[in-house]
NUMAR-464480 format. One record per residue: x, y, z of N, C-alpha, C in turn. Coordinates in steps of 0.2 Angstrom, whole numbers, padded with zeros to 4 digits, always signed. Layout:
N
XYZXYZXYZ ...
This chain:
449
+0047-0130-0019+0042-0135-0020+0039-0134-0028 +0039-0139-0032+0037-0138-0039+0030-0135-0039 +0028-0131-0044+0022-0128-0044+0016-0133-0044 +0017-0138-0048+0011-0143-0048+0010-0146-0042 +0016-0148-0038+0015-0151-0032+0012-0146-0027 +0013-0140-0027+0010-0135-0023+0003-0135-0024 +0001-0134-0030-0006-0134-0032-0010-0140-0030 -0007-0146-0031-0010-0152-0028-0011-0153-0021 -0005-0150-0017-0006-0150-0010-0011-0146-0007 -0012-0140-0010-0017-0135-0008-0024-0139-0008 -0025-0142-0014-0032-0145-0015-0033-0151-0011 -0027-0155-0010-0028-0161-0006-0029-0160+0001 -0026-0155+0004-0028-0153+0011-0035-0151+0012 -0037-0147+0007-0044-0144+0007-0049-0150+0007 -0048-0155+0003-0052-0161+0002-0052-0165+0008 -0046-0166+0011-0045-0169+0017-0049-0166+0023 -0049-0160+0023-0053-0156+0029-0061-0157+0028 -0063-0157+0021-0070-0158+0020-0072-0166+0022 -0068-0170+0020-0069-0177+0022-0069-0179+0029 -0066-0174+0033-0065-0175+0040-0071-0172+0044 -0075-0168+0040-0081-0165+0044-0082-0158+0043 -0078-0155+0039-0079-0148+0037-0084-0147+0032 -0089-0143+0033-0094-0141+0028-0092-0137+0022 -0087-0133+0024-0083-0129+0019-0076-0128+0021 -0071-0128+0016-0064-0128+0018-0061-0124+0013 -0055-0121+0015-0051-0116+0011-0044-0117+0013 -0040-0118+0008-0032-0118+0009-0029-0112+0005 -0024-0109+0008-0020-0104+0005-0013-0105+0006 -0010-0107+0001-0003-0109+0001+0001-0103-0002 +0007-0101+0001+0010-0095-0001+0018-0097-0001 +0021-0096-0007+0028-0097-0007+0032-0090-0009 +0037-0088-0006+0040-0082-0008+0047-0082-0006 +0051-0078-0010+0058-0077-0008+0060-0069-0009 +0063-0066-0004+0064-0059-0004+0072-0059-0003 +0075-0054-0007+0082-0053-0008+0083-0046-0007 +0088-0044-0003+0090-0037-0003+0097-0035-0002 +0100-0031-0005+0107-0028-0004+0107-0021-0001 +0111-0020+0004+0111-0013+0008+0118-0011+0008 +0119-0005+0005+0126-0002+0004+0126+0004+0008 +0132+0006+0010+0134+0013+0013+0141+0014+0011 +0142+0020+0009+0149+0022+0007+0153+0017+0003 +0149+0014-0002+0152+0010-0007+0153+0003-0005 +0152+0002+0002+0153-0005+0004+0146-0009+0006 +0146-0015+0005+0140-0019+0006+0139-0020+0014 +0134-0017+0017+0133-0018+0024+0130-0024+0026 +0125-0026+0021+0121-0032+0022+0118-0035+0016 +0119-0041+0015+0115-0044+0010+0111-0050+0013 +0105-0050+0012+0100-0055+0015+0095-0058+0010 +0094-0064+0012+0089-0067+0008+0085-0072+0012 +0078-0071+0012+0074-0075+0016+0068-0079+0011 +0066-0085+0013+0061-0088+0009+0056-0091+0014 +0050-0091+0012+0044-0094+0016+0040-0098+0012 +0038-0104+0015+0033-0108+0011+0028-0110+0017 +0022-0107+0017+0017-0108+0022+0010-0110+0019 +0006-0113+0023-0001-0115+0021-0005-0113+0027 -0011-0110+0025-0016-0108+0030-0022-0112+0028 -0026-0115+0033-0032-0119+0032-0037-0115+0036 -0043-0114+0033-0049-0111+0036-0055-0116+0035 -0058-0118+0040-0064-0122+0039-0070-0119+0042 -0076-0121+0040-0082-0119+0043-0087-0125+0044 -0090-0125+0050-0095-0130+0052-0100-0127+0056 -0106-0127+0054-0112-0125+0057-0111-0117+0059 -0108-0114+0054-0107-0106+0054-0102-0105+0060 -0098-0110+0061-0092-0109+0066-0086-0109+0062 -0081-0105+0063-0075-0105+0059-0069-0107+0063 -0064-0111+0060-0058-0113+0063-0052-0111+0058 -0046-0109+0061-0041-0107+0056-0034-0108+0060 -0030-0111+0056-0023-0112+0058-0018-0112+0052 -0012-0111+0053-0007-0111+0048-0001-0115+0050 +0003-0117+0045+0010-0120+0047+0015-0119+0041 +0021-0119+0043+0027-0119+0038+0030-0126+0038 +0027-0130+0041+0030-0137+0041+0025-0141+0037 +0027-0143+0031+0023-0147+0027+0024-0154+0026 +0026-0157+0032+0027-0164+0032+0020-0167+0033 +0019-0173+0031+0012-0176+0030+0009-0177+0037 +0013-0179+0042+0010-0180+0049+0008-0173+0052 +0012-0168+0051+0010-0161+0053+0004-0158+0050 +0003-0160+0043-0003-0157+0040-0009-0161+0042 -0008-0168+0043-0014-0171+0046-0016-0168+0053 -0011-0167+0057-0013-0164+0063-0016-0157+0063 -0014-0153+0058-0017-0146+0056-0024-0147+0055 -0026-0152+0050-0033-0153+0049-0037-0154+0055 -0035-0159+0059-0038-0161+0065-0039-0155+0070 -0034-0152+0071-0034-0146+0076-0038-0140+0073 -0038-0139+0067-0042-0133+0064-0050-0135+0065 -0051-0141+0063-0058-0143+0064-0060-0143+0072 -0056-0145+0076-0058-0145+0083-0059-0137+0086 -0056-0133+0082-0057-0126+0084-0064-0123+0083 -0067-0126+0078-0074-0124+0077-0079-0126+0083 -0077-0131+0087-0081-0132+0092-0081-0127+0098 -0076-0123+0098-0075-0118+0103-0077-0111+0100 -0079-0110+0094-0080-0104+0090-0087-0102+0091 -0089-0096+0091-0095-0093+0091-0098-0093+0084 -0104-0096+0083-0107-0096+0076-0109-0089+0074 -0108-0087+0068-0109-0081+0065-0112-0082+0058 -0117-0078+0056-0120-0079+0050-0116-0078+0044 -0110-0073+0045-0106-0072+0039-0100-0077+0039 -0100-0082+0043-0095-0087+0043-0097-0092+0037 -0095-0090+0031-0097-0094+0025-0092-0092+0020 -0089-0097+0016-0085-0096+0011-0089-0093+0005 -0086-0088+0002-0089-0085-0004-0090-0090-0010 -0095-0089-0013-0097-0094-0019-0095-0090-0025 -0093-0084-0025-0091-0080-0031-0085-0083-0034 -0085-0085-0040-0079-0087-0043-0075-0082-0047 -0069-0082-0046-0065-0077-0050-0065-0079-0057 -0066-0074-0061-0067-0075-0068-0059-0074-0071 -0058-0078-0076-0051-0077-0079-0050-0070-0082 -0045-0066-0080-0044-0060-0083-0039-0060-0088 -0038-0054-0092-0033-0054-0096-0026-0053-0092 -0021-0054-0096-0014-0054-0092-0013-0048-0088 -0012-0048-0082-0011-0042-0078-0004-0041-0078 +0001-0045-0080+0008-0044-0080+0011-0043-0073 +0010-0048-0069+0012-0047-0062+0019-0050-0061 +0022-0054-0066+0028-0057-0065+0033-0056-0071 +0039-0054-0069+0044-0052-0074+0050-0057-0073 +0051-0060-0078+0057-0065-0078+0063-0062-0077 +0064-0055-0079+0070-0052-0079+0071-0050-0071 +0066-0049-0067+0067-0049-0060+0069-0055-0057 +0066-0061-0059+0068-0067-0056+0075-0069-0058 +0078-0067-0063+0085-0068-0065+0090-0064-0062 +0088-0059-0059+0093-0054-0056+0097-0058-0051 +0104-0057-0051+0108-0060-0046+0110-0055-0041 +0113-0058-0036+0116-0053-0030+0120-0048-0033 +0125-0049-0037+0129-0044-0040+0125-0039-0044 +0120-0040-0047+0116-0035-0050+0113-0030-0045 +0110-0033-0040+0107-0029-0035+0112-0024-0032 +0118-0027-0030+0124-0023-0028+0126-0017-0033 +0126-0019-0039+0128-0014-0044+0123-0008-0045 +0117-0010-0045+0111-0005-0045+0112+0000-0039 +0113-0003-0033+0113+0001-0027+0119+0005-0027 +0125+0003-0029+0131+0007-0030+0131+0012-0035 +0128+0011-0040+0127+0016-0045+0123+0022-0043 +0117+0020-0039+0113+0025-0036+0117+0030-0031 +0121+0026-0027+0125+0030-0022+0130+0035-0025 +0133+0032-0030+0138+0036-0034+0135+0042-0037 +0129+0041-0039+0125+0047-0042+0124+0052-0037 +0122+0050-0031+0120+0054-0026+0127+0059-0024 +0132+0055-0023+0138+0059-0022+0140+0064-0027 +0139+0062-0033+0141+0067-0039+0137+0073-0039 +0131+0073-0036+0126+0079-0037+0129+0085-0034 +0132+0085-0028+0133+0091-0024+0138+0089-0018 +0143+0094-0017+0148+0093-0012+0146+0092-0005 +0139+0095-0004+0137+0094+0003+0134+0087+0004 +0134+0083-0001+0133+0076+0000+0139+0072+0001 +0141+0070+0007+0147+0066+0009+0146+0059+0012 +0140+0058+0013+0138+0051+0016+0131+0049+0014 +0129+0043+0015+0122+0041+0015+0120+0037+0021 +0114+0037+0022+0111+0033+0028+0112+0026+0025 +0109+0024+0019+0110+0018+0016+0107+0019+0009 +0108+0014+0005+0105+0013-0002+0103+0005-0002 +0097+0004-0005+0095-0003-0005+0092-0005-0011 +0093-0011-0013+0090-0013-0019+0088-0021-0018 +0082-0022-0020+0079-0029-0018+0074-0031-0023 +0072-0038-0022+0067-0041-0026+0063-0045-0021 +0057-0046-0023+0052-0051-0020+0049-0055-0026 +0049-0062-0025+0046-0067-0030+0042-0071-0026 +0035-0071-0028+0030-0074-0024+0025-0078-0028 +0022-0083-0025+0017-0087-0029+0012-0089-0024 +0006-0089-0026+0000-0091-0021-0004-0096-0025 -0006-0101-0021-0010-0107-0023-0016-0107-0018 -0022-0107-0021-0028-0107-0017-0033-0112-0020 -0037-0115-0015-0042-0119-0016-0047-0119-0011 -0054-0119-0013-0059-0120-0008-0065-0124-0011 -0070-0125-0007-0075-0130-0008-0078-0128-0015 -0078-0122-0017-0082-0120-0023-0077-0119-0029 -0070-0118-0027-0065-0116-0032-0059-0121-0031 -0059-0126-0036-0054-0132-0035-0047-0129-0034 -0045-0125-0039-0038-0122-0038-0037-0116-0042 -0034-0111-0039-0032-0105-0042-0025-0104-0041 -0021-0100-0045-0014-0098-0043-0012-0092-0047 -0008-0088-0044-0004-0083-0048+0003-0082-0045 +0007-0079-0049+0014-0077-0048+0015-0070-0049 +0020-0067-0045+0021-0060-0045+0028-0059-0043 +0031-0053-0046+0037-0051-0044+0037-0043-0042 +0042-0041-0038+0043-0034-0036+0050-0033-0036 +0052-0027-0038+0059-0025-0038+0059-0017-0035 +0064-0016-0031+0064-0009-0028+0071-0007-0027 +0072+0000-0027+0078+0003-0027+0077+0010-0023 +0081+0011-0018+0080+0017-0014+0087+0020-0012 +0087+0026-0011+0093+0030-0008+0091+0035-0003 +0096+0035+0002+0094+0040+0007+0101+0044+0009 +0103+0049+0005+0109+0053+0006+0108+0058+0012 +0113+0060+0015+0113+0065+0020+0117+0071+0018 +0113+0077+0018+0116+0083+0016+0118+0087+0022 +0124+0090+0022+0127+0093+0028+0129+0101+0026 +0127+0105+0030+0128+0112+0029+0130+0115+0036 +0136+0116+0038+0138+0118+0044+0137+0113+0049 +0133+0114+0054+0132+0109+0059+0125+0105+0058 +0122+0107+0053+0115+0104+0051+0116+0098+0046 +0112+0093+0048+0112+0087+0043+0105+0085+0042 +0103+0084+0036+0096+0082+0034+0097+0076+0029 +0092+0072+0030+0092+0066+0026+0086+0067+0021 +0087+0064+0015+0082+0064+0010+0081+0057+0006 +0076+0055+0006+0075+0048+0003+0071+0048-0003 +0072+0043-0008+0068+0042-0014+0068+0035-0015 +0062+0032-0016+0062+0025-0017+0057+0023-0023 +0059+0019-0027+0055+0017-0033+0053+0009-0032 +0047+0007-0033+0045+0000-0033+0041-0001-0040 +0043-0007-0043+0039-0009-0049+0038-0016-0049 +0034-0019-0053+0033-0026-0054+0038-0028-0059 +0040-0024-0064+0044-0025-0070+0051-0021-0069 +0056-0024-0070+0063-0021-0070+0063-0015-0075 +0061-0016-0081+0061-0011-0086+0057-0005-0084 +0052-0005-0079+0049+0001-0077+0052+0004-0071 +0057+0001-0068+0060+0005-0063+0064+0011-0065 +0064+0016-0061+0068+0022-0062+0076+0020-0062 +0080+0023-0067+0087+0021-0067+0090+0023-0061 +0095+0019-0059+0099+0021-0052+0101+0028-0052 +0104+0031-0057+0106+0038-0057+0100+0043-0055 +0094+0041-0058+0088+0045-0056+0087+0045-0049 +0087+0039-0046+0086+0038-0039+0090+0042-0035 +0097+0042-0036+0102+0046-0032+0100+0053-0033 +0099+0055-0039+0098+0063-0040+0092+0065-0036 +0086+0062-0037+0080+0064-0034+0081+0064-0026 +0084+0059-0023+0085+0058-0016+0089+0064-0014 +0095+0066-0018+0099+0072-0016+0095+0078-0016 +0090+0079-0021+0086+0085-0021+0082+0086-0015 +0080+0080-0013+0075+0081-0007+0079+0082+0000 +0085+0080+0000+0090+0081+0006+0092+0088+0006 +0094+0091+0000+0096+0098+0000+0090+0103+0001 +0084+0101-0001+0079+0105+0000+0077+0106+0007 +0079+0102+0012+0078+0102+0019+0083+0107+0023 +0088+0108+0020+0093+0112+0024+0091+0119+0025 +0092+0121+0031+0090+0128+0033+0082+0128+0035 +0079+0123+0036+0072+0123+0038+0071+0125+0045 +0065+0129+0045+0063+0132+0051+0056+0132+0052 +0053+0133+0058+0046+0134+0058+0043+0140+0055 +0037+0141+0054+0034+0147+0052+0028+0149+0057 +0026+0155+0058+0021+0157+0063+0015+0153+0061 +0011+0152+0066+0004+0149+0065+0000+0153+0061 -0004+0150+0056-0008+0153+0052-0013+0149+0048 -0018+0151+0045-0022+0147+0041-0021+0150+0034 -0019+0145+0030-0017+0146+0023-0018+0140+0018 -0018+0142+0012-0019+0136+0007-0013+0131+0008 -0014+0125+0007-0009+0120+0008-0009+0115+0002 -0003+0114-0001-0002+0110-0006+0002+0104-0004 -0001+0098-0005+0002+0091-0003+0006+0089-0010 +0012+0088-0010+0015+0085-0015+0012+0078-0017 +0014+0075-0022+0011+0068-0024+0012+0063-0019 +0019+0063-0017+0021+0058-0012+0017+0059-0005 +0017+0065-0003+0014+0067+0003+0006+0065+0003 +0003+0067-0003-0004+0065-0003-0005+0058-0003 -0001+0054-0006-0001+0047-0006-0001+0044+0001 +0003+0047+0005+0004+0045+0012-0003+0047+0016 -0005+0053+0015-0012+0055+0018-0017+0050+0016 -0018+0048+0009-0023+0044+0007-0022+0037+0010 -0016+0035+0011-0015+0028+0015-0018+0028+0022 -0017+0034+0025-0020+0035+0032-0028+0035+0032 -0031+0037+0026-0038+0038+0025-0041+0032+0023 -0038+0027+0021-0041+0020+0019-0046+0017+0023 -0044+0017+0030-0048+0014+0035-0055+0016+0035 -0056+0023+0033-0063+0025+0033-0067+0022+0028 -0064+0019+0023-0068+0016+0017-0069+0009+0018 -0066+0006+0024-0067-0001+0026-0074-0002+0028 -0078-0007+0024-0085-0008+0026-0085-0011+0033 -0080-0015+0036-0080-0017+0043-0080-0011+0048 -0076-0006+0046-0076-0001+0051-0083+0003+0050 -0086+0003+0045-0092+0007+0044-0097+0003+0048 -0097-0004+0047-0102-0008+0051-0101-0007+0059 -0095-0006+0061-0094-0006+0068-0094+0002+0070 -0096+0006+0066-0096+0013+0068-0090+0016+0070 -0085+0014+0066-0078+0016+0067-0075+0020+0061 -0080+0023+0057-0078+0027+0052-0082+0034+0051 -0078+0039+0050-0082+0046+0049-0086+0046+0043 -0086+0041+0039-0090+0040+0033-0096+0036+0033 -0097+0033+0039-0103+0029+0041-0109+0033+0039 -0114+0030+0035-0120+0032+0033-0120+0038+0028 -0114+0038+0024-0114+0044+0020-0114+0042+0012 -0116+0035+0011-0116+0033+0004-0121+0038+0000 -0119+0040-0006-0123+0044-0010-0122+0051-0008 -0118+0053-0003-0118+0060-0002-0111+0063-0004 -0110+0069-0005-0104+0072-0007-0100+0073-0001 -0094+0069-0001-0090+0069+0005-0083+0072+0003 -0082+0074-0003-0076+0077-0006-0078+0082-0011 -0073+0086-0013-0073+0091-0019-0075+0087-0025 -0079+0090-0030-0080+0087-0036-0074+0085-0040 -0068+0088-0038-0062+0087-0042-0059+0080-0040 -0062+0077-0035-0059+0071-0032-0063+0065-0034 -0059+0060-0037-0062+0053-0038-0057+0048-0035 -0059+0044-0031-0055+0039-0027-0056+0032-0030 -0051+0028-0032-0052+0022-0035-0048+0016-0031 -0051+0010-0031-0047+0004-0029-0047+0000-0035 -0042-0002-0037-0041-0006-0044-0037-0012-0043 -0039-0018-0042-0035-0024-0041-0034-0027-0048 -0036-0024-0053-0035-0027-0060-0030-0022-0064 -0027-0018-0061-0022-0013-0065-0016-0017-0067 -0015-0016-0074-0009-0020-0077-0003-0017-0073 +0001-0022-0071+0008-0021-0068+0007-0017-0061 +0001-0017-0058+0000-0014-0052+0003-0017-0046 +0006-0014-0042+0009-0017-0036+0004-0020-0031 -0002-0018-0032-0007-0022-0028-0012-0026-0032 -0010-0027-0038-0015-0031-0042-0014-0038-0041 -0019-0042-0042-0019-0049-0041-0025-0052-0045 -0025-0058-0047-0031-0061-0051-0037-0063-0046 -0035-0064-0040-0041-0065-0035-0038-0063-0028 -0043-0061-0024-0041-0059-0017-0040-0065-0012 -0039-0064-0006-0037-0069-0001-0043-0074+0000 -0049-0072-0003-0054-0077-0002-0056-0080-0008 -0052-0080-0013-0054-0083-0020-0058-0079-0024 -0060-0073-0022-0065-0069-0025-0062-0065-0031 -0065-0063-0036-0063-0059-0041-0061-0052-0039 -0055-0049-0041-0053-0043-0040-0057-0038-0045 -0058-0032-0043-0062-0027-0047-0059-0020-0047 -0061-0016-0051-0060-0009-0051-0066-0006-0048 -0065-0003-0042-0071+0000-0038-0070+0007-0037 -0074+0011-0040-0074+0018-0039-0078+0020-0032 -0074+0021-0027-0076+0023-0020-0079+0030-0020 -0076+0034-0023-0078+0041-0023-0078+0044-0030 -0084+0046-0033-0085+0048-0040-0086+0055-0040 -0081+0059-0042-0082+0066-0042-0085+0069-0036 -0082+0067-0030-0084+0069-0024-0089+0066-0020 -0093+0061-0024-0099+0058-0021-0097+0051-0019 -0098+0049-0012-0096+0042-0010-0101+0037-0013 -0098+0033-0017-0102+0028-0020-0102+0021-0017 -0096+0019-0015-0095+0012-0012-0090+0012-0006 -0092+0007-0002-0087+0005+0003-0083-0001+0000 -0077-0002+0003-0073-0008+0001-0074-0014+0005 -0075-0020+0002-0078-0026+0006-0074-0032+0006 -0074-0036+0011-0072-0043+0011-0079-0047+0009 -0078-0053+0009-0085-0057+0007-0089-0057+0013 -0087-0056+0019-0091-0056+0025-0095-0050+0026 -0091-0044+0025-0095-0038+0025-0100-0037+0020 -0098-0039+0014-0103-0039+0008-0109-0043+0010 -0108-0048+0013-0114-0052+0015-0118-0049+0020 -0115-0045+0025-0119-0042+0030-0123-0036+0027 -0120-0033+0022-0123-0027+0019-0127-0028+0013 -0127-0035+0011-0131-0037+0005-0129-0034-0001 -0122-0033-0002-0119-0030-0009-0114-0035-0011 -0112-0034-0018-0107-0039-0020-0100-0037-0017 -0096-0042-0016-0089-0041-0014-0085-0037-0019 -0080-0033-0016-0076-0029-0020-0069-0032-0022 -0068-0038-0019-0061-0041-0020-0056-0038-0015 -0058-0035-0009-0053-0032-0005-0051-0036+0001 -0053-0043+0001-0052-0047+0007-0044-0050+0006 -0040-0046+0009-0033-0048+0008-0030-0052+0013 -0025-0056+0012-0022-0060+0017-0015-0062+0015 -0012-0066+0020-0006-0070+0019-0008-0077+0021 -0003-0082+0021-0005-0088+0023-0006-0089+0030 -0003-0084+0034-0004-0084+0042-0009-0079+0045 -0013-0076+0040-0018-0072+0043-0025-0073+0040 -0030-0071+0043-0037-0072+0040-0038-0066+0036 -0042-0067+0031-0044-0061+0026-0046-0055+0030 -0043-0049+0028-0045-0043+0031-0045-0038+0025 -0050-0033+0026-0051-0028+0021-0044-0023+0020 -0042-0023+0014-0036-0019+0013-0036-0017+0006 -0031-0012+0004-0031-0009-0002-0027-0013-0008 -0030-0013-0014-0026-0016-0019-0022-0011-0022 -0024-0007-0027-0021-0001-0030-0026+0004-0028 -0025+0008-0023-0029+0013-0020-0026+0020-0022 -0030+0024-0025-0027+0030-0028-0033+0036-0029 -0031+0042-0028-0034+0048-0031-0033+0048-0038 -0038+0049-0042-0037+0049-0050-0034+0055-0052 -0031+0055-0058-0028+0061-0061-0033+0067-0061 -0031+0073-0060-0035+0079-0060-0033+0082-0067 -0035+0089-0067-0034+0092-0073-0030+0098-0073 -0027+0099-0067-0023+0105-0066-0016+0104-0066 -0012+0107-0069-0004+0106-0069-0002+0107-0062 +0003+0103-0061+0006+0103-0054+0009+0109-0052 +0013+0113-0057+0016+0119-0055+0011+0124-0054 +0005+0124-0058+0000+0129-0057-0004+0128-0051 -0004+0122-0048-0007+0122-0041-0003+0126-0036 +0003+0126-0037+0008+0130-0033+0008+0138-0034 +0008+0139-0041+0008+0146-0043+0002+0150-0041 -0003+0147-0041-0010+0150-0039-0010+0152-0032 -0005+0150-0028-0005+0151-0021-0001+0158-0019 -0005+0163-0016-0001+0169-0015+0003+0168-0009 +0001+0164-0004+0005+0163+0002+0002+0157+0005 +0007+0152+0006+0004+0145+0009+0010+0141+0010 +0009+0134+0011+0013+0129+0012+0013+0123+0007 +0019+0121+0005+0020+0116+0000+0023+0110+0004 +0019+0105+0006+0021+0099+0010+0024+0094+0006 +0030+0092+0008+0034+0086+0004+0035+0080+0009 +0033+0081+0015+0034+0075+0019+0030+0075+0025 +0027+0069+0028+0023+0069+0034+0027+0064+0039 +0026+0065+0045+0029+0061+0050+0024+0059+0055 +0025+0053+0057+0020+0050+0062+0013+0048+0060 +0009+0047+0064+0002+0046+0063-0003+0052+0064 -0007+0054+0059-0011+0060+0060-0018+0059+0058 -0020+0054+0055-0027+0053+0052-0031+0049+0057 -0036+0052+0060-0040+0048+0065-0047+0047+0061 -0048+0041+0058-0053+0040+0053-0060+0039+0057 -0059+0038+0064-0065+0037+0068-0068+0044+0070 -0064+0048+0073-0067+0055+0074-0067+0060+0069 -0063+0058+0063-0063+0063+0058-0058+0068+0059 -0054+0068+0064-0049+0073+0065-0042+0072+0062 -0039+0077+0060-0032+0077+0057-0027+0082+0060 -0022+0079+0062-0016+0083+0064-0010+0080+0063 -0005+0082+0059+0001+0079+0058+0007+0083+0057 +0013+0081+0059+0019+0085+0058+0021+0084+0051 +0023+0090+0048+0025+0090+0041+0031+0094+0040 +0034+0093+0034+0040+0097+0032+0038+0099+0025 +0042+0104+0022+0041+0106+0015+0044+0113+0014 +0040+0117+0010+0043+0123+0008+0037+0129+0008 +0039+0135+0010+0035+0140+0011+0034+0143+0004 +0027+0145+0002+0026+0148-0004+0024+0155-0003 +0027+0160-0007+0026+0167-0007+0025+0169-0015 +0019+0171-0016+0017+0173-0023+0019+0168-0028 +0017+0162-0026+0018+0156-0031+0024+0153-0031 +0029+0155-0028+0036+0153-0028+0038+0150-0021 +0042+0144-0022+0045+0141-0016+0050+0145-0013 +0050+0148-0007+0055+0153-0005+0059+0150+0001 +0057+0146+0005+0062+0144+0010+0059+0137+0013 +0064+0133+0016+0062+0126+0019+0058+0127+0025 +0053+0123+0027+0050+0123+0033+0050+0116+0036 +0051+0117+0043+0050+0110+0047+0048+0112+0054 +0046+0107+0058+0044+0108+0064+0037+0112+0065 +0033+0110+0060+0026+0113+0060+0021+0107+0059 +0015+0109+0061+0009+0104+0061+0004+0107+0057 +0001+0102+0052-0005+0104+0048-0011+0101+0051 -0017+0104+0052-0022+0101+0056-0029+0103+0052 -0034+0099+0053-0041+0101+0051-0045+0095+0052 -0052+0096+0050-0056+0090+0050-0057+0087+0043 -0056+0080+0043-0056+0077+0037-0062+0078+0032 -0068+0079+0035-0073+0080+0031-0073+0087+0027 -0070+0092+0031-0069+0099+0028-0063+0099+0024 -0058+0095+0025-0052+0095+0021-0054+0092+0014 -0058+0086+0014-0059+0083+0008-0064+0088+0003 -0069+0091+0007-0073+0095+0003-0069+0102+0001 -0064+0103+0004-0060+0109+0003-0054+0108-0002 -0054+0102-0005-0048+0101-0010-0051+0105-0017 -0047+0110-0018-0049+0114-0024-0044+0113-0030 -0040+0108-0030-0035+0107-0036-0032+0100-0035 -0033+0096-0041-0029+0090-0041-0025+0089-0047 -0019+0087-0046-0014+0088-0051-0014+0082-0056 -0009+0082-0061-0009+0077-0066-0003+0072-0065 +0000+0073-0059+0007+0069-0059+0006+0062-0055 +0000+0059-0056-0001+0052-0053+0005+0047-0055 +0008+0044-0050+0014+0040-0052+0013+0034-0046 +0014+0028-0048+0013+0022-0044+0020+0020-0042 +0023+0022-0036+0029+0019-0033+0027+0015-0027 +0020+0015-0026+0017+0011-0020+0011+0009-0023 +0007+0004-0019+0000+0002-0021-0005+0008-0019 -0003+0013-0015-0007+0018-0013-0004+0025-0016 -0007+0028-0020-0004+0034-0023-0009+0040-0025 -0006+0045-0026-0011+0051-0027-0007+0056-0031 -0010+0060-0035-0006+0066-0038-0006+0072-0033 -0003+0077-0035-0002+0083-0030-0010+0085-0029 -0011+0087-0023-0018+0090-0021-0017+0096-0017 -0022+0101-0018-0022+0107-0014-0028+0108-0010 -0027+0110-0004-0032+0111+0001-0033+0119+0001 -0039+0121+0001-0041+0128+0000-0038+0132+0006 -0039+0129+0012-0036+0132+0018-0036+0127+0024 -0030+0127+0027-0029+0122+0033-0025+0126+0038 -0025+0124+0044-0022+0127+0050-0014+0124+0050 -0010+0129+0050-0003+0127+0050+0000+0130+0057 +0001+0125+0061+0003+0127+0068+0011+0127+0069 +0014+0132+0070+0022+0132+0070+0024+0137+0076 +0029+0141+0074+0031+0145+0080+0027+0151+0082 +0029+0155+0086+0025+0160+0089+0024+0166+0083 
């Protein structure tokens, strides 16, 4: 659908809903195409492309909300969508927070969310990048004889938004990614290692040769892994492992979870909940950020929100509804797709750079664990308990000495955050949730006898 037609359609359906009885109405029209090539042993295993064009309509009447969506944009279907969405309000429970935000998104400087070079990529380009990454993996070490797969893909998306207070807003974005998962073999032991890079702009993506090389390093590092005896020691989380840990922690910062007493951070605004070395930020305005956008799923302005400032909890992260309930400004974290209601989610959520060199964080450990990977779910943001299976390398006198697997790291989240005694400088965004390397002063490592 042409851009102008999409903008006009979003506005027209919103106006139609208002004229049909909605006191407030909102339309969210989303268009996107995802393309991906998957290779293994030099052969294209799968090439797939999917496109979506969908519209979601949310209406409010007497503090009652109705919501429906469709991917069928024929006139008769859209007319029915308006009528049925309005009818849903008659069955809904009135709530004070059922109101569209009146906060207008301010025009921001160019966030550089769309790269025409990504848009122009052809299927043969994606296949070539993936093949080069796989060939690089095979060239690194004779113990690499096969791969699980290598993937290269793109996503091109556009969002069109209109509500009672904002006639029309739109933005466009691109994402490109490349990943490799080689398999290292030593005797009867086989271990996989993965590395993926994602960026908004093709020029920012790691070279295919680097993807293959770093994936092989991870696979080889796992060979010979064994458990270690249970012990309490310093634990260093690599940047990637720390990012996964932080992603699990996000729910604790959700204002909705705080309001519903489902966060261990409830009631702790203004208190020290982490080490002074820790600053945690959610920034929807980051240039070329994977989670950046000009406005959130409610049409509100995205912001740079410092949730934790040098260890002190300063803000929770809000949708318009939770901000209204807590009588604070929204933070621009009401995220959605055309087929979902706005929910609190991360934009670019990260632990900020520290001041300690990454190698120094390890060298200062006499005996401990360096974690490179996490498995399963281990963060309970309601009870504040943490227990997760990990893999990595054992540290002796500051050096990595042997691969470790089959162990669990455990602790209480409040104690863990306060016990972070080092934050690295290696913050890199290959996801919208990221962290530099971090070191916990002491955690329980549960392994063999």
